[in-house]
DOVOZA-754722 format. One record per residue: residue number from 1; z negated, y, x negated of N, C-alpha, C in turn; residue in one letter. Coordinates in nm, 2 decimals. Layout:
N
REC   k   n_up n_north n_east  ca_up ca_north ca_east   c_up c_north c_east r
REC NUM      Z       Y      X      Z        Y       X      Z       Y      X A
...
This chain:
176
REC   k   n_up n_north n_east  ca_up ca_north ca_east   c_up c_north c_east r
REC   1  -3.42   -0.09   2.08  -3.39    -0.10    2.22  -3.26   -0.04   2.26 M
REC   2  -3.23    0.08   2.20  -3.10     0.14    2.23  -2.99    0.06   2.16 I
REC   3  -3.02    0.01   2.04  -2.92    -0.07    1.97  -2.88   -0.20   2.04 A
REC   4  -2.98   -0.26   2.10  -2.96    -0.38    2.18  -2.87   -0.35   2.31 R
REC   5  -2.91   -0.24   2.37  -2.83    -0.19    2.49  -2.68   -0.17   2.45 Y
REC   6  -2.66   -0.09   2.34  -2.53    -0.06    2.29  -2.45   -0.19   2.26 M
REC   7  -2.52   -0.28   2.19  -2.45    -0.41    2.16  -2.40   -0.48   2.28 A
REC   8  -2.49   -0.48   2.39  -2.45    -0.54    2.51  -2.33   -0.47   2.58 G
REC   9  -2.33   -0.33   2.57  -2.22    -0.26    2.63  -2.09   -0.29   2.56 V
REC  10  -2.09   -0.29   2.42  -1.97    -0.32    2.34  -1.93   -0.46   2.36 V
REC  11  -2.02   -0.56   2.37  -1.98    -0.70    2.39  -1.94   -0.73   2.53 A
REC  12  -1.97   -0.64   2.62  -1.93    -0.66    2.76  -2.03   -0.74   2.84 G
REC  13  -2.15   -0.77   2.78  -2.25    -0.85    2.85  -2.34   -0.76   2.93 T
REC  14  -2.34   -0.63   2.90  -2.42    -0.54    2.98  -2.34   -0.49   3.10 R
REC  15  -2.39   -0.51   3.22  -2.31    -0.48    3.34  -2.37   -0.36   3.41 L
REC  16  -2.30   -0.31   3.50  -2.35    -0.19    3.58  -2.26   -0.07   3.56 G
REC  17  -2.27    0.03   3.65  -2.18     0.15    3.64  -2.20    0.23   3.51 P
REC  18  -2.33    0.24   3.47  -2.35     0.31    3.34  -2.29    0.25   3.22 G
REC  19  -2.30    0.12   3.21  -2.24     0.04    3.10  -2.09    0.05   3.11 A
REC  20  -2.03    0.04   3.23  -1.88     0.05    3.25  -1.83    0.19   3.21 S
REC  21  -1.91    0.29   3.25  -1.87     0.43    3.21  -1.87    0.45   3.06 L
REC  22  -1.98    0.40   3.00  -1.99     0.41    2.85  -1.88    0.34   2.78 L
REC  23  -1.85    0.22   2.83  -1.74     0.14    2.77  -1.61    0.22   2.78 R
REC  24  -1.59    0.29   2.89  -1.47     0.37    2.91  -1.46    0.49   2.81 G
REC  25  -1.58    0.55   2.80  -1.59     0.67    2.70  -1.56    0.62   2.56 V
REC  26  -1.62    0.51   2.52  -1.61     0.46    2.39  -1.47    0.41   2.36 L
REC  27  -1.39    0.37   2.46  -1.26     0.31    2.43  -1.16    0.42   2.38 S
REC  28  -1.19    0.55   2.41  -1.10     0.65    2.36  -1.10    0.66   2.21 V
REC  29  -1.22    0.68   2.14  -1.22     0.69    2.00  -1.18    0.55   1.94 P
REC  30  -1.21    0.44   2.01  -1.18     0.31    1.95  -1.03    0.29   1.94 A
REC  31  -0.96    0.34   2.05  -0.81     0.33    2.04  -0.75    0.42   1.93 L
REC  32  -0.81    0.54   1.92  -0.76     0.63    1.81  -0.78    0.57   1.67 A
REC  33  -0.90    0.51   1.65  -0.93     0.44    1.53  -0.84    0.33   1.50 Y
REC  34  -0.82    0.24   1.60  -0.73     0.13    1.59  -0.59    0.17   1.56 S
REC  35  -0.54    0.27   1.63  -0.41     0.32    1.60  -0.39    0.38   1.46 G
REC  36  -0.49    0.45   1.41  -0.49     0.50    1.28  -0.49    0.39   1.17 G
REC  37  -0.57    0.29   1.19  -0.58     0.18    1.10  -0.44    0.10   1.10 L
REC  38  -0.38    0.08   1.21  -0.25     0.01    1.22  -0.15    0.10   1.14 K
REC  39  -0.15    0.23   1.16  -0.05     0.31    1.09  -0.08    0.30   0.94 L
REC  40  -0.20    0.31   0.90  -0.24     0.30    0.75  -0.19    0.17   0.69 Y
REC  41  -0.21    0.06   0.76  -0.17    -0.07    0.71  -0.02   -0.08   0.71 L
REC  42   0.05   -0.02   0.81   0.20    -0.02    0.82   0.25    0.05   0.70 L
REC  43   0.19    0.16   0.66   0.24     0.23    0.54   0.24    0.15   0.41 L
REC  44   0.14    0.06   0.40   0.13    -0.03    0.29   0.24   -0.14   0.30 Y
REC  45   0.26   -0.20   0.42   0.36    -0.30    0.44   0.50   -0.25   0.42 R
REC  46   0.52   -0.12   0.46   0.65    -0.06    0.44   0.68   -0.01   0.30 A
REC  47   0.58   -0.01   0.22   0.60     0.03    0.08   0.58    0.18   0.06 G
REC  48   0.55    0.25   0.16   0.52     0.40    0.15   0.40    0.42   0.07 V
REC  49   0.30    0.35   0.09   0.18     0.35    0.01   0.18    0.23  -0.08 R
REC  50   0.15    0.25  -0.21   0.16     0.13   -0.30   0.03    0.08  -0.33 K
REC  51   0.02   -0.06  -0.34  -0.10    -0.13   -0.38  -0.09   -0.14  -0.54 Q
REC  52  -0.20   -0.11  -0.60  -0.21    -0.13   -0.75  -0.22   -0.28  -0.77 A
REC  53  -0.15   -0.32  -0.88  -0.15    -0.46   -0.91  -0.21   -0.47  -1.06 R
REC  54  -0.31   -0.55  -1.07  -0.38    -0.56   -1.20  -0.31   -0.68  -1.28 L
REC  55  -0.34   -0.68  -1.40  -0.28    -0.78   -1.49  -0.34   -0.92  -1.48 S
REC  56  -0.44   -0.93  -1.40  -0.51    -1.06   -1.38  -0.50   -1.09  -1.23 K
REC  57  -0.51   -1.22  -1.19  -0.51    -1.25   -1.05  -0.64   -1.20  -0.98 P
REC  58  -0.63   -1.16  -0.86  -0.74    -1.11   -0.78  -0.76   -1.19  -0.66 V
REC  59  -0.88   -1.24  -0.64  -0.92    -1.32   -0.53  -1.03   -1.24  -0.45 I
REC  60  -1.00   -1.21  -0.32  -1.09    -1.14   -0.24  -1.16   -1.23  -0.14 S
REC  61  -1.30   -1.22  -0.14  -1.38    -1.30   -0.05  -1.44   -1.20   0.05 V
REC  62  -1.42   -1.23   0.18  -1.48    -1.15    0.28  -1.41   -1.15   0.41 G
REC  63  -1.44   -1.05   0.49  -1.38    -1.03    0.62  -1.41   -0.89   0.66 N
REC  64  -1.36   -0.85   0.77  -1.38    -0.71    0.82  -1.52   -0.69   0.88 I
REC  65  -1.59   -0.79   0.91  -1.72    -0.78    0.97  -1.83   -0.74   0.87 T
REC  66  -1.94   -0.69   0.91  -2.04    -0.65    0.82  -2.12   -0.77   0.77 S
REC  67  -2.23   -0.74   0.70  -2.31    -0.84    0.63  -2.36   -0.96   0.70 G
REC  68  -2.41   -1.06   0.63  -2.47    -1.17    0.69  -2.38   -1.29   0.72 G
REC  69  -2.25   -1.28   0.66  -2.16    -1.39    0.70  -2.14   -1.48   0.58 T
REC  70  -2.22   -1.47   0.47  -2.21    -1.57    0.36  -2.11   -1.54   0.25 G
REC  71  -2.06   -1.41   0.25  -1.96    -1.37    0.14  -2.02   -1.39   0.00 K
REC  72  -2.14   -1.33  -0.02  -2.19    -1.33   -0.15  -2.22   -1.47  -0.21 T
REC  73  -2.28   -1.56  -0.13  -2.30    -1.69   -0.18  -2.17   -1.76  -0.21 P
REC  74  -2.07   -1.74  -0.13  -1.94    -1.80   -0.15  -1.88   -1.75  -0.28 L
REC  75  -1.89   -1.62  -0.31  -1.85    -1.56   -0.44  -1.92   -1.64  -0.55 V
REC  76  -2.05   -1.65  -0.54  -2.12    -1.72   -0.65  -2.07   -1.87  -0.67 A
REC  77  -2.04   -1.94  -0.56  -2.00    -2.07   -0.56  -1.86   -2.08  -0.63 M
REC  78  -1.77   -1.99  -0.59  -1.63    -1.98   -0.65  -1.64   -1.96  -0.80 I
REC  79  -1.72   -1.86  -0.84  -1.74    -1.83   -0.98  -1.79   -1.95  -1.06 C
REC  80  -1.89   -2.01  -1.01  -1.95    -2.13   -1.07  -1.85   -2.24  -1.08 S
REC  81  -1.77   -2.27  -0.98  -1.67    -2.37   -0.98  -1.56   -2.34  -1.08 S
REC  82  -1.52   -2.21  -1.09  -1.42    -2.17   -1.19  -1.47   -2.19  -1.33 L
REC  83  -1.60   -2.15  -1.35  -1.66    -2.16   -1.49  -1.67   -2.31  -1.53 A
REC  84  -1.70   -2.40  -1.44  -1.70    -2.54   -1.47  -1.56   -2.59  -1.51 N
REC  85  -1.46   -2.52  -1.47  -1.32    -2.56   -1.51  -1.27   -2.48  -1.63 R
REC  86  -1.36   -2.40  -1.69  -1.32    -2.32   -1.81  -1.25   -2.19  -1.78 G
REC  87  -1.25   -2.15  -1.65  -1.19    -2.03   -1.61  -1.29   -1.92  -1.60 I
REC  88  -1.26   -1.81  -1.68  -1.36    -1.70   -1.69  -1.33   -1.60  -1.58 R
REC  89  -1.43   -1.57  -1.49  -1.41    -1.48   -1.38  -1.50   -1.35  -1.41 A
REC  90  -1.46   -1.24  -1.35  -1.55    -1.12   -1.34  -1.56   -1.09  -1.20 A
REC  91  -1.68   -1.05  -1.16  -1.70    -1.01   -1.02  -1.70   -0.86  -1.00 V
REC  92  -1.63   -0.82  -0.90  -1.62    -0.68   -0.86  -1.69   -0.66  -0.73 L
REC  93  -1.79   -0.58  -0.72  -1.87    -0.55   -0.60  -1.87   -0.40  -0.57 S
REC  94  -1.88   -0.37  -0.45  -1.90    -0.23   -0.42  -2.03   -0.17  -0.47 R
REC  95  -2.13   -0.25  -0.47  -2.26    -0.20   -0.51  -2.33   -0.12  -0.40 G
REC  96  -2.31   -0.17  -0.28  -2.36    -0.10   -0.17  -2.51   -0.06  -0.18 Y
REC  97  -2.54    0.06  -0.16  -2.67     0.12   -0.17  -2.72    0.13  -0.32 R
REC  98  -2.64    0.10  -0.41  -2.68     0.12   -0.55  -2.64    0.26  -0.60 G
REC  99  -2.68    0.29  -0.72  -2.66     0.43   -0.78  -2.52    0.45  -0.82 M
REC 100  -2.44    0.34  -0.83  -2.30     0.36   -0.89  -2.20    0.33  -0.78 F
REC 101  -2.23    0.33  -0.66  -2.14     0.30   -0.55  -2.01    0.39  -0.56 E
REC 102  -2.03    0.51  -0.59  -1.92     0.61   -0.59  -1.86    0.63  -0.73 H
REC 103  -1.91    0.56  -0.83  -1.85     0.56   -0.97  -1.82    0.42  -1.01 S
REC 104  -1.85    0.38  -1.13  -1.83     0.25   -1.18  -1.93    0.22  -1.28 A
REC 105  -1.98    0.09  -1.29  -2.08     0.05   -1.39  -2.08   -0.10  -1.40 A
REC 106  -2.12   -0.14  -1.52  -2.14    -0.28   -1.55  -2.28   -0.33  -1.52 V
REC 107  -2.29   -0.42  -1.42  -2.43    -0.47   -1.39  -2.47   -0.57  -1.49 V
REC 108  -2.38   -0.66  -1.53  -2.41    -0.77   -1.62  -2.29   -0.79  -1.71 A
REC 109  -2.32   -0.81  -1.84  -2.22    -0.86   -1.93  -2.24   -1.01  -1.94 T
REC 110  -2.15   -1.08  -2.02  -2.17    -1.22   -2.03  -2.31   -1.25  -2.10 P
REC 111  -2.37   -1.15  -2.17  -2.49    -1.18   -2.25  -2.62   -1.13  -2.18 D
REC 112  -2.61   -1.03  -2.09  -2.74    -0.97   -2.04  -2.71   -0.89  -1.92 R
REC 113  -2.82   -0.87  -1.84  -2.82    -0.77   -1.73  -2.83   -0.63  -1.78 L
REC 114  -2.76   -0.54  -1.73  -2.76    -0.40   -1.77  -2.83   -0.31  -1.68 E
REC 115  -2.83   -0.35  -1.55  -2.89    -0.26   -1.45  -3.00   -0.33  -1.37 L
REC 116  -3.08   -0.25  -1.30  -3.18    -0.30   -1.21  -3.12   -0.32  -1.07 T
REC 117  -3.19   -0.39  -0.98  -3.14    -0.40   -0.84  -3.12   -0.26  -0.78 P
REC 118  -3.21   -0.17  -0.80  -3.20    -0.04   -0.74  -3.07    0.03  -0.79 R
REC 119  -3.04    0.02  -0.92  -2.92     0.08   -0.98  -2.79    0.01  -0.93 Q
REC 120  -2.79   -0.12  -0.93  -2.67    -0.20   -0.90  -2.65   -0.22  -0.75 A
REC 121  -2.75   -0.22  -0.67  -2.74    -0.26   -0.54  -2.78   -0.41  -0.53 G
REC 122  -2.84   -0.45  -0.42  -2.90    -0.58   -0.41  -2.80   -0.70  -0.43 D
REC 123  -2.69   -0.69  -0.36  -2.59    -0.80   -0.37  -2.53   -0.82  -0.51 E
REC 124  -2.50   -0.71  -0.57  -2.44    -0.71   -0.71  -2.54   -0.77  -0.81 A
REC 125  -2.67   -0.72  -0.79  -2.77    -0.77   -0.88  -2.80   -0.92  -0.86 Y
REC 126  -2.80   -0.96  -0.73  -2.81    -1.10   -0.70  -2.70   -1.19  -0.77 L
REC 127  -2.58   -1.14  -0.76  -2.47    -1.21   -0.82  -2.49   -1.22  -0.97 L
REC 128  -2.53   -1.11  -1.03  -2.55    -1.11   -1.17  -2.66   -1.21  -1.21 A
REC 129  -2.76   -1.22  -1.13  -2.87    -1.31   -1.16  -2.83   -1.45  -1.14 H
REC 130  -2.75   -1.48  -1.04  -2.70    -1.62   -1.01  -2.59   -1.67  -1.10 L
REC 131  -2.52   -1.57  -1.17  -2.41    -1.61   -1.25  -2.42   -1.56  -1.39 L
REC 132  -2.52   -1.62  -1.47  -2.54    -1.58   -1.61  -2.41   -1.61  -1.68 P
REC 133  -2.37   -1.52  -1.77  -2.24    -1.54   -1.84  -2.12   -1.48  -1.77 G
REC 134  -2.14   -1.44  -1.65  -2.02    -1.38   -1.58  -2.04   -1.23  -1.57 T
REC 135  -1.94   -1.15  -1.61  -1.95    -1.00   -1.59  -1.95   -0.97  -1.44 P
REC 136  -2.04   -0.88  -1.41  -2.04    -0.82   -1.27  -2.04   -0.67  -1.28 V
REC 137  -1.94   -0.61  -1.21  -1.92    -0.47   -1.21  -1.93   -0.41  -1.07 L
REC 138  -1.98   -0.29  -1.06  -1.99    -0.22   -0.93  -1.91   -0.09  -0.92 V
REC 139  -1.87   -0.06  -0.80  -1.80     0.07   -0.78  -1.71    0.05  -0.66 G
REC 140  -1.70    0.16  -0.58  -1.62     0.16   -0.46  -1.47    0.14  -0.49 K
REC 141  -1.42    0.20  -0.60  -1.28     0.18   -0.64  -1.26    0.05  -0.72 D
REC 142  -1.21   -0.05  -0.65  -1.20    -0.18   -0.72  -1.09   -0.18  -0.82 R
REC 143  -0.99   -0.09  -0.81  -0.89    -0.08   -0.92  -0.96   -0.04  -1.05 R
REC 144  -1.04    0.06  -1.04  -1.11     0.11   -1.15  -1.20    0.00  -1.21 R
REC 145  -1.28   -0.06  -1.13  -1.37    -0.16   -1.19  -1.29   -0.28  -1.24 T
REC 146  -1.18   -0.32  -1.17  -1.10    -0.43   -1.22  -1.04   -0.40  -1.35 G
REC 147  -0.99   -0.28  -1.37  -0.93    -0.24   -1.50  -1.04   -0.24  -1.61 T
REC 148  -1.16   -0.19  -1.57  -1.27    -0.19   -1.67  -1.31   -0.33  -1.71 M
REC 149  -1.31   -0.42  -1.61  -1.34    -0.56   -1.64  -1.24   -0.63  -1.73 A
REC 150  -1.11   -0.60  -1.71  -1.01    -0.66   -1.79  -1.02   -0.61  -1.93 I
REC 151  -1.04   -0.48  -1.95  -1.04    -0.41   -2.08  -1.16   -0.46  -2.16 E
REC 152  -1.28   -0.47  -2.09  -1.40    -0.50   -2.17  -1.43   -0.65  -2.18 R
REC 153  -1.39   -0.73  -2.08  -1.43    -0.87   -2.08  -1.32   -0.98  -2.08 F
REC 154  -1.19   -0.93  -2.07  -1.08    -1.02   -2.07  -1.10   -1.15  -1.98 Q
REC 155  -1.13   -1.13  -1.85  -1.15    -1.25   -1.76  -1.01   -1.31  -1.73 P
REC 156  -1.01   -1.43  -1.68  -0.89    -1.50   -1.64  -0.86   -1.46  -1.50 D
REC 157  -0.96   -1.42  -1.42  -0.94    -1.39   -1.28  -1.05   -1.29  -1.23 V
REC 158  -1.02   -1.21  -1.14  -1.12    -1.12   -1.08  -1.15   -1.16  -0.94 L
REC 159  -1.28   -1.16  -0.91  -1.33    -1.20   -0.77  -1.39   -1.07  -0.71 I
REC 160  -1.33   -1.04  -0.59  -1.38    -0.92   -0.52  -1.49   -0.97  -0.41 L
REC 161  -1.61   -0.92  -0.42  -1.71    -0.95   -0.32  -1.69   -0.85  -0.21 D
REC 162  -1.65   -0.90  -0.09  -1.64    -0.81    0.02  -1.53   -0.71   0.00 D
REC 163  -1.41   -0.76  -0.04  -1.30    -0.66   -0.08  -1.19   -0.65   0.02 G
REC 164  -1.20   -0.71   0.14  -1.09    -0.71    0.24  -1.05   -0.57   0.28 M
REC 165  -1.15   -0.48   0.28  -1.11    -0.34    0.33  -1.05   -0.26   0.22 Q
REC 166  -1.04   -0.30   0.10  -0.99    -0.22   -0.01  -0.84   -0.25  -0.02 F
REC 167  -0.76   -0.19   0.06  -0.62    -0.21    0.07  -0.54   -0.16  -0.05 Y
REC 168  -0.60   -0.07  -0.12  -0.53    -0.01   -0.24  -0.50   -0.10  -0.35 Q
REC 169  -0.57   -0.22  -0.35  -0.55    -0.32   -0.46  -0.48   -0.44  -0.41 L
REC 170  -0.38   -0.48  -0.48  -0.31    -0.61   -0.44  -0.40   -0.73  -0.47 Y
REC 171  -0.40   -0.82  -0.37  -0.49    -0.94   -0.39  -0.40   -1.06  -0.38 R
REC 172  -0.41   -1.14  -0.48  -0.33    -1.27   -0.48  -0.38   -1.37  -0.38 D
REC 173  -0.51   -1.36  -0.35  -0.56    -1.46   -0.25  -0.67   -1.39  -0.17 L
REC 174  -0.67   -1.40  -0.04  -0.78    -1.36    0.05  -0.85   -1.48   0.11 D
REC 175  -0.98   -1.49   0.09  -1.06    -1.59    0.15  -1.14   -1.52   0.26 I
REC 176  -1.11   -1.54   0.38  -1.18    -1.47    0.49  -1.27   -1.57   0.57 A
């Protein structure tokens, strides 16, 4: 009930003095966050902060919004399409809610599954299950998992599942 009310306040569909006041209060931290993000991105564009560039092309699938927008099925479709053309991909996922979200791990090698859904996170495990023969790795630091994928599996291309927010890694193509 509170979540629905807050969603209405943020979307502007909830009217009244209380909703207007709450929108005003929330606009202050929203402006601070927006300004901080713009500065952060400007530092990358200006070259003050450097993006790591891996030795293989990186394709990022996603957007800034949260789940439910079809990113993971699109990653599976892209990987399958590449495999049909003889192009070997490796998938890099954050492993949200998995045990290795803050480190790095291999969910699946080209030969077998290495982790359970609980260890890998649901989306990473689903991708590993949908893409037999495709390495799937998890970890918040996509540079680290990308380097691990290149060293262990020699893919032709790396696919980031929901990687739009990881600005530290240069991406050759963003699919949003």
